[in-house]
C-alpha positions in Angstrom: 145.5 96.4 102.8 142.9 95.2 105.1 139.9 97.4 105.2 138.4 98.0 108.8 135.6 95.5 109.4 132.0 97.1 109.8 131.1 97.4 113.7 127.6 95.4 114.6 124.9 97.2 113.8 123.4 96.8 116.9 126.1 97.7 119.2 126.4 101.0 116.9 122.5 101.5 118.4 123.6 100.2 121.7 125.7 103.2 122.0 123.2 105.8 120.3 120.2 105.4 122.5 122.5 106.0 125.4 124.5 109.1 124.0 120.7 109.9 123.9 118.5 109.0 126.6 120.3 109.3 129.4 120.5 113.8 128.7 117.0 113.6 127.9 116.3 111.2 131.5 118.4 114.1 134.0 117.0 116.6 131.8 113.4 114.9 133.6 114.6 114.4 136.6 115.8 117.6 137.2 112.2 119.2 135.5 110.5 117.1 137.9 108.6 114.6 135.1 109.4 111.1 135.0 112.3 110.4 133.1 109.5 107.1 131.1 109.0 110.5 128.7 112.0 109.9 126.9 110.8 107.6 125.0 110.0 110.5 122.6 112.5 111.1 121.8 113.5 108.4 120.3 110.1 107.8 118.2 110.5 111.0 114.9 107.7 113.1 114.9 106.7 112.8 118.7 109.8 114.0 119.8 108.9 117.6 118.2 105.7 117.2 119.5 106.9 116.3 122.5 109.5 118.9 122.6 106.4 121.7 122.2 104.4 120.1 125.0 106.8 120.1 127.7 108.6 124.6 126.7 105.0 125.8 127.0 103.2 123.6 129.8 104.4 124.3 133.7 106.4 122.1 135.1 106.0 120.8 138.2 109.0 122.4 139.2 107.7 125.7 138.7 105.9 125.9 141.7 108.5 125.9 144.2 109.7 128.9 145.9 112.6 131.0 144.0 115.2 132.5 145.5 115.2 136.0 144.4 116.8 138.0 147.4 120.1 135.9 147.2 
């Protein structure tokens, strides 16, 4: 019985980064932040700090009026 060959680690890394960074970029754009901030999602420890920073700082989209009457 022949075992399945292991996938190329570079391919696995690129797929992982794609699956991680694409949603982060979409979230950052939706909240009005620059997409380059997604690079913090890769660095362990720094991703937690940036998560807390974004959670408690005023967002650029907070200044836009909301449709409270609808």
